[in-house]
N, C-alpha and C positions, 0 to 999 in steps of 0.2 A: 587699659582701664579708664583713662581719661576720656576717651571716646564713648564709653558706655555710662559716662557721668559718674563713676566711681573714683573717690579720692584715696590713694594708698595712705596707710598708716606710716608713722615714724619707723616702726619696725620693718615694714616692707620696703621703705627707702633705704634704711640703713643695711638691710640684707643684700640689696641689689648693689649699693654702693661698694659693700665689702667684695662682692663678686666681682665686679668690674676692676677693683684695685688687684685683687688676687691674680687676674688675667693681664694685668699690666696695662689695661684700658683706662688710663688715669684721666684722659679728656673727657671720655663718657662718664666716669665716676664725678667729675668736677660739675659736668653740666647737669646731672641728676641731683647733686647736691644744692645747686643753685634753685632748681625747680622745687626741691624740698622746702626751702626757705620761702620762695614765692608762694607755695600753696598753703603757708601757715604752719607747716610741721615743724617742730622744734627739735634740731639735732642734739643728741646727747654727747657725753664725753667719748664714747665708743665711736660714734659716727664721725666726730672731728679727728680723733687719733687715727682712725682708718684712712681718712682723706690726707691728713699730714703725712703719714708714713708713706702713702702712695706718692705724694709730691716729692718727698725727700729721696725715694728710690729712683725717681726720674730726674733728680738733680735740680728740681725747681724749688731751691731753699728759701729764696726771696718770697716766693708766693706762700710757702707754708709758715713762714715767719708773720706774714700779714694775716693769715688765717688764724694763727696762734693768738694773735692781738684781738682779733674778732670774737674768738672763743671766750676770751676773758671778759671782754666788754659785754657779753652776754650773760656774764655771771657764772660761767662754767669753769671749774678749776681742773687744768690739765693734771694728768697723773704721770708717774714716772716713765711710762711707755711712751707718752707723748713727748716729753722732754727729751728722753734718750734718742728717739728717732731724729729730732731736728738738731741735737748735739752732734750725732754721728754725721749727719749731712753737712754741717757747718765745718766738721774736722776734714771731711774728704773735700771740701772747697777750700781748705787751708785757711778757713776764717776762724783761726784758734781763739783770738781774743773774743769774738762773738760768741764762741762756744763755752767759753769760761764765764762770760757774764751770764748767759743762760743757766749754766750750772750753778752759780751762785744764787740767782732768782729762785731756783727749784729749791735749793737747800733752805733758804731763807723763808721759803713757804712750809718748811716742816716735811717736805717730801724726801725721803731717803733714797739716795742712788743706789744702784745695784751693780753686779759685777760687769754687765754690759755696758753700762754708762762709763764707768772707769776705764774699761777696755777700749772704747771709742777715743776717749781723751788721751789715753796713752799712746794709742796708734797715731793720733793727731800729732802730738808733740814729738813723737820719735820720728815721724815723716819730715819734720822740719828740724831735726837734730838737737831738739831742746832737752837734753838728758837730764838737767837739774830738775825741769818741771816733771819729767817722766817720773823720776825717783820720789820727788814730792807726793805726786799722785798716788804712787805706789805705797808710800809710808802712810798716807791719809787712809787709804782703801784697808789696809792691814790693821790700823788702829781703830777703825770702824767695825771691825770683825767681819768684812766682807772678804770671803777666801777667794784670792786670785785662783782661777782655773788654769788648765793647761795651755788655753789659747792665750790668755794674758801673759803668761811666761814666755810663750813662743813668739808673741809680738814683740817683745823687749829683745830676745835673742835675734830674731830675724833683723830688726832695725839696726842693732848694733853692729852685726856681722856685715850688712849692707854699706855701712860706714866705715868699715875696716877696722873696728874696734872689737877684735875677736877676743882679746884678754878680759875685756869687759863682760862680753857675752858669756864666757866661761864662768864668771862670777855669778851671773844670774842662774846658769844651770846648776851651780852649786847650791844656790838658795833653793832651787826648784827641787833638788834631791833632799835636801833637808826639811823640806816641808812636806815631804812624802809623795811627790809627784816625780814619777820615773821619765827620763828623757825617753822618747820614742823616735821612730825613724825620721820624722819631720825635723826634730831637734838636731840629731847628727847630720842629717842632709844640710841644714842650715850652716852648721859649724863648719863642715867641709867646704861650702860654698864661699863662706867668709875666707878661709884660708886660701883658697883658688883665686879668689879676687885679689888677695895680697901677692900672689904668685909662690906662696909657701906650700909647694906641692908635697914636699917630704912630710910636713906636719899633717897635711889633709890625709895623706894615705894612711898616717898612723890612726887618725880619727876613724877612718874607714875600717882598718884592721880591728880597733877597739869595739866598734859596733858589732862586728861579727863576733868577737870574743864574748861580748854580752849576751849573745844568742839572737841578736836582731839581724835577719837576713838582708842584705842590701836589696834594693829595688832598682828598676830601670832608672829612676830618678837619681839614685846614688851613683850608679855608674856614669850617667850622663853628665853629672856636675864634675867628677874627676876627670873624665875624658875631656871635657870642655878646658878644664885648667891645664891640662897636658898640651893640648893643641895650642892655646894660647901662648904657652911657653915654647912652642915649637918642638915639644918632646913627642913627636907623632908616634914614634915606634912604641913608647910606653902606652900612648893612648890605644893602639891597635892591639896591644898585649890585653888590655883590659876588655876591649871589644871582643876578643876571643874568648876571654875568661867568662864573660856574661852570657854568651851563647852556649858555652859548655855547661853552664849552670842551669840551663833551661829558660833563661830570660830572653825575651824576644826584643832586639833593639828596636826603639820607637823612631819616628821620624826625625825628632830632635837629635838622637845619637847619630844617625846617618848624616844629617846635615852638618853637624859639628866635625865629624870627621872628614867629610868631603871639603869643608872649608879649610880643615887643618892641612889636608894633602895639597890643595892648591896654594895655601900659605908658604909651604916649603918648596914648591916648585915641582911637586910630584903629580903633574896633570893626568898622566896616563893612569895612575893607580886611582886618581879621583873619578874618572870617567868609569873605570871598571867597578868602583864601589857603587857609583850610581846605577850602573846596570844591575848589579846584584839587589840593590834596594827595590828597584822596579820589579825584579823577578819575584823578590819575597813577598810581593802584595802589600809591602808597608805603603800607606798613603803618601804621594808626593805632594807636599804643602807648598805654599807660595814661597816660603822660605828656602825649600829645596831648590825651586827654580831660580830664585834670586842668586843663591850660591853658586849654582852652576852657571848661570848666565854671567855673573860677575867673574867666575873663574875663566870661562871661555874668552870673555871679552879682554880681561886683563893679559891674555897670552895671544890676543889678535885674531882669535877665531870667530869673526863675525858670522860667516855663512852658517857655522855650526850652531852659533848662538840664535840666529834667525829660525833655523829648523827647529830648535828646542822651543823657541817662543811660540812657534805655531802648534808644536805638539802640545804645549801647555793649554792652548786654547781649545783645541780638539778634545783634550781630556775633560773639558768643562770647567777649567780653572780661569777666573777673570784676573788677567794681570793687573797689579796696582801700580801706583806711580813710580815706585821703585824700579820695578821691571822696566818700564817705560824709559826712565831716566838712564838705566844701563844701556839699553838699546840706543837711545837717542845720542848719548855719549859716544858709543862705539861707532855709530854711523857718521857722527860728525868727525870723529878722529880718522875715519876711513874715507872722508871727503863726499859722503852721501847725503848732503844737506837737504835737499828736496824730500827724501824719503822720510826724514826726520820729522818734517813739518805735517805729515799726514796724521800723526797722533792726535786724536781729537779730544775736546773737553767732555764730550758725552760720556766717555769712559769713566772720567774722574767723578762725575755725578753719581753714576750707578754704583761705583765702588763705595761711595758714602752713603748709599741708601736713599739719596735724594731723587727718587724716581720721577716726581712731578717736574723738577727742574730738568731732568734728564729729557722727558717727553717734550717739554716746551722748546728745549734747544734742538731737538729732533725736528720738530714741526718748523722751526724757523730755518733750519738747515735745508729742509725741502722747499720752503717758500723762497728762498734766495737762489735757489736753482742748484744747489749742491746735491749730488746723488749719493745718498748713504749706501754702503756696500754691506755685503753679508755680515761682516765682523759688526758693523754699527746695529743692524737690526737685531742680531743676536744678543748683543749687549743689553738693548732695551728691552726685548722679550723676555730675557732671563731676570731681569729686575722686576717686571710686572708679575712674573710667575712668583717670584720669592715674596712679593707683597700680596699674594693670592688674587691677583686681577686676571684669572685664567681667561674670561670671556674677552677681555680687552686684547689680550695677548693673541687669543685665536684670530680676531679681527686684523690684527697688525699683521699676522702671519699671512693671511690672505692678500693684504695689500702688498706685501713684500713679493709674493708670487706674481701679482698682477702687473708688477714693475719688472717682471722678467728676472728676478733674482731667485736663486735656487737655495733654500734652506739646507744647513749642513747638519750633521749628526747631533751637534750640541744644540742647535735651534730646536729640533723635533724633540729631543730628549728632555729639555726643560719644560716644553708644554705637556709631554706625556707624564712627567712627574707630578706636575701641577694638577692635571686631570685625575690621576691617580688618588692624589691626596683629597681631592673633591669627591672621591668614590664614583666618578663618572668613567668606570671601566670600559664600558662599551666605546665611548668617545676616544679613549685612550689607544684602545686596540685598532680603531679606524684610523687614526693618525700614524700609528705604528706601521700598518699595512701600507698606507699611501708612502711612508717613507722607504720601505723596503721595495715597493713597485718602481719608485724612481731611481733604485740602485744603490741607495745610501745604506751602508751597512750599519746596523746598531752596534753599540759598544757595551761594555760591562754595566755602566750606569744605566743605560737604557733598560737592559733587562732586569737589574736590580729594583728599579721603579715599579716595573710591571709585576714581577714577583711579589714585591711588597703589597702592591694594590689588591692582587687576586688572593693573597694570604689572608689579608685584612677581612676579606669577604668569606674566608672558608672555602675558596674554590682550589681545593688541592690538585685536582687533575690538571688544571689550567697552569698551575704553578710548576708541576713536574714536566708538563709539555714544553713550557718556556725554558725550563731548566735543560732539557735535552737538546732543544734547538739551539741554545746557547754554546752548549758543549760541542755540538756537531758543527757548529760553525768556527770552532777553535778559539772562542772568546773565553777566556779563563776567568772563571768567578773569582771575586776576591773575599777577603774575610767579612765584609759587610754582606755580601749576597749569601754566603753560607750561614751568617747569623740570623738573617731574616727568615730563612727556612727553619732553622733550629728552634727559634723563638716561636714561630707560629704553630710548629708541630707540637711542641711542649705545652702550649697553651691549651690544645685540643686533647692533651693527655696521650698524644702518640710519641711517647718517649723513645720507644724502640726505633721507630722511623727516624727520630731526630738523632740518635746515636748513629744511624746508618749515614746520615748526612755528615755528621763529625768524622766518621771513618773516611768517607770519601774526601773531605777537607784535608785530612792528614796526609792520604795518599797522593793528593794533588800538591803538597809542599806548603800548605797553608797551616800554620800552628792556632790551635785553639787560644783565645784570649780571655781575660776575666769575664767578659759579657758571656762567651760561650759556656764557661763553667757554672757561672750563675744561673743561666737560663736551663741548663740540665738538671741542677740542683732543685730548681723551682719546679720543674717538671716532676721529678720523682717525690717530691714533698706533696705536691697537689695530689698524688696517688696514694700517699701514706707510706711510701717505700723509703723509710728514714735511713735504714742500714745502707741502702745503696746511695742516697743522698750524701752520707757522711764519707762514704769510700770516694766519690768525686770530689768532695771537699779536700780530703787528704791527698788525693791524687794531684790537685790543683797546686797545693803547697809543694809537693814532692817535684814538680815541674818548675818550681822557682818563681810561681805567681801567688803573691801574697794576698789573702782574702781582704775585701774591704768591707765597710760597714753593711753594704747591700748583701755580701756573701753570708755575713753573720745572721742578719735579719731573715733571711729566707729560710736557713736551717733551724734557727730559734722558732720561727712561726711554725715549720713542720713538726718540731718536737711538742711544741705546745698543744696543737691540734690533736696530736696522738697521746696527750696526757703524760708525756714524759718530760715533765717540768724540770727535774733536777739535772737532766742532760742539757736543757735549755739554759739553766741557770749557770752550769759549768761553762758553756760556751761565752755567755755574757761576761763572766769573770775574765775569761781567756782574752775577750776583744779588748777589754779595758787594760789588762796587763800588756797587750801589744801596742797600747797607745792610741787605740781607736776610740772615738767618743760615740756612745750609742746616741742614735737620733730619737725622735718622738716615736717612730714606728716601732723600735725595737722595745722601748719601755711600754707602750701600749700592748704589745703582743704578749710580753711577759706578765704584766699586771692581770691581763685576761686569762693566761695560762694558769697563774697562781689562784686566782678565784675557781677556775673550772675544776681544780682538784681540791677545793675547799680549804686552801691555805690563805685566808683572808687577812690575818695579822701580817704576814710576809707581804701581800699584795698592797697594804697600806703603807708598809715600811717603804716599799719600793717607789710608792708614789710620791712619798716625802722626800726620797733620795732624788727622784726626778725633778721636783719642784725646786729643791735646793741647788740642783745641777745648772740651772739656768736654761734647761731645755724647754722649749715653748710647750705648753699644755694646749693640745688641740681639742675639738669638739669631741673626736673618737676617744681621747683620753678620759673626758668626763663621762661619755656614754659608758665605756668600760668600767670605770670606777662605780657609777650610779647602778649599773646592772649587778655588779659584784655585791654591793652593799645590800641592795634590795633583795637579791637572791637569798642573802643571809638573814634576812629580816631586820636590818639595821636602817629603818625608815628615817629616824630622826638625823643619824649621821649623813644620810642621803640628802635630806632637805637641806642640811647645812652646806653640803657641798655644791648643791644646786644653786644656793644663794652665792656662794663664794664665786661660782662660774660666772654668774650675771655681774657680780662686782668687778670681776676682772675684764669686763668688756665682751664676753663671748655670749651670743643670743643663742638659748637653747632651741633645737629643732623639735620636730614632733617626735623623734625618737626618743629625746630626753623626757618629754611630758608622757609618753607612753609608758616609759619605765615607772615613773613617779606614781601616775594614776594606778598602775597595776599594784605597786607595793602598797599603796593606800587601800585599795579594795581588799587585798589579802590581809591587811592589818585591821579591817573592820572600819576604816574611816571613810565611809561610803559618801557621806555629806561633802568631806574635803575633796575627795576625787571628782564629784559631781560639779563642785565649784570650780575647779581646775579646768575640767572639761568644757564648762560654759564660757570661761574666760578666754578661751584659744583664739576664736576670731578677732578678739580686741589685741591680740599679740602678733596678728599677721599670719596666724597658722590655721589650718583647717584640719578636722580630725579625719584621719583615714580610716580603712576598714579595720585595721588592728586596734586603734583607739576605741572604736565602737564595740568591737568584740570583747576588749577588756573590760569596759564599763558595764555592758550587758551582762557579762559573766559575773562582776561583783554585785550587781543589783539582783540577779537570780539567787546567788548564794545568801544575799541578805534578806531574801523573801519578799523584794520589792518588784513583784512580777509585772504588775501594771506599768511601772516606770521602765522595765526592761523592754516590754511589749511596745511601748510607745516609741522608745529609742530604736528599736529594730526598724519600725515602720517609717522613722524620720531618717534613715541611714542615707537614702537617695538625696534628701534635701541638704545633707552634709557633703554631697558630691561622691559618694561612694557606694557601690553595689554591695548587697549582702552575699558573702562567699559560702562556700560549703561549711567552713568553721563557724561562720556567723549562725547558720541554721543549727549545727550540732550544739552550739552553745546555748542558744535559747530553748531548744528541744530538752536538753539535759536539765535546765533550769526548771522547766515545767513538770518534768518527770519528777525531779527532786522534790518539788513541792506538791506532788500528786495531783496537779491540773492535768489530767490525762486528755481532756477534750482539746486544750489549746495546744498541747504536745503533738497530738495526732493532726491537727490542722496545719501545724507547721511541717510535720513529717511528710504530709501529703502534698504540700506546696514545694518542699524540697525536692521531692522525687520528680515532680512535674517540671522543676528547673533543670533537671539532669545531674542533680547532686546526690550523693549517697551517705547513709548513716556511717560513721567512723566506729571503730572497734568499741570504745567506751559507751557510746550511744546505743549501738546494738546489743551490749551487754545489759544495760538498764532495761532496754525493752524486753529482752528475754526473761530477765528476772522478774519484772512485773506481770509478764504474760502467764506466768505460773500460777498467779493469784487473781487474775482479772479475766474472766470470759469474753467481756467487750474488747479488751485490749488483744486477746488472742485471735478473736475473729478479724480484727483490724490487720493485724500482722499477717495473718493468713491471705487476707485479700490483697496484701501488697507483696 
């Protein structure tokens, strides 16, 4: 824009800044903000709040505070969202005094705090063990009629349990129940964790049993907590009994459960059983985390098995996991104890930089290493290449790969796979396959991760034949697909509507010993919902619960959306009630879907009530929320209410997009307020927006129906000036307008032009032409000619 001599408006700047902040690109956002000020555009409260929120999320609290002061100096008054963002950040930085000072400033200015503000402060003081302050805040919050939500209650319960004050936590739970909030699985898990931390395992297991008695099924986290408690108390047999029980219930032990049990077995000296469980974990397809390897390395080294530990250390790197400083410390310690001091010295600083994401420092150190005559090995190169790929620097990684080869070093499967993954993410599939071929031609066998990257890459481009070819090749090479590989295929097939094929993949998955997880079930449900097969989708939902996998917010959101699209809103509402009863908090997507569903079936009063409930719940109102409400109100002819909401949207710092304006303009036209519609249409460029083809069609239709044919004609002819070409709908709209007003000549002119452009009359235009042709010889002749 600047190169063309055009200056962006404040709306354009604000929109771009918001976009950068949403994507986490805070540095670009700040740069653009500075540019905005330099060009003379004045940032408003929304722009400042956006930047401040982004800075706080990145932990730049000091910069945010300075910007807050600048905002005030320029005569802009921060709102509750602005203050709350910085209060939250100060609390996270443990600067509680500063947070309270800002809280006081806010209240003194007459800005009322809301639930989120208090929750941030309560979390902050709880983290510092300041219980009196927490209770004081709680009482103040209640006195102001600000209703604590389930999150606020659980902050207190969690903090008290972590401090070992489980009796006090129980008191909070009692208050929670008296206020009509029912404990859910998070609450019970937190209490069990509290008792386990105190070593009170008998009480912890009573809470576990009470939870089941209340009809809340324990999840993997529940079992994980109690198993961990038993292991710490060296009661490993009881931990193993729970492990068996959870698998019998159809729950799949996760990496944390396996890690805990392996550590517990090593703790009581049962190293053979620990190794067996590690093998079982590997065979189950459960991902081996850095903690898994640390637990195993620690166990092996403590039992003097250095050679086994080194083999495992190498296997860890071959599987694509980069050891962290703890892993190196264990190996170095064991090497030193075994008298292998020189080997211990070979661990380099480069690895540390890459682990911390400091890729520029790592590259600088790598260059220094080469300049001083030290020769990097395959591990060093792979570490750097992996870091570059994770930062999206694929081209730099490819150049370094070539340098590595030029220096006579042969990349391994981890090296190649890192770059293949990066190429696939950049949609450079041909380059990825070329590198894959190079790797195989050198006799380097691909692993599961290599194939998963390629399968994901071709699926993203809809190349199913290539995906199946890769799958068959992978299986033929006895490389076992893991749950991630299976889910890649299931997700891609469901998105294409090929649910039967996706089911076939799930069947293969189960036959190969991989159990579907919540992602698999959610993906299948989404596939059936997209096809409108709701009865099958709900069967999958029920099967998932039967298998012991509890649905999450995403699960409910998928099925609720499916029901709403099929106009089965009562069933959607039943699921909404069920999810809240289970302790799940509906997100913005769920509320938006239900509001839209209620409007779709004409239940506008219920839709408005749900919107109020959403606002009161503290759930953020998104642009989609407002679009859904505006559309619903306008479709029911409530223009005045829609305009009030439109203003409220802007007051809340949300910038309406062209879709919002299209809805308002359309409703104004339908309500006979053509002049107001034209005024808004004309003001769009000043707001940084350009009318699209839909905007033009709406106003053309309104002008035609209002008998303003000349204006409609001129707007149609100026559409290209607005950057949009007339569509088939545009031609049909203007033709019907002229026919309706008996201007047959103009209608025929546009009809002829439309046909020449390759468009055709729609059903309603055709019907109008035929109706008129029965009374008009000229028109009959024209229709005959065409």
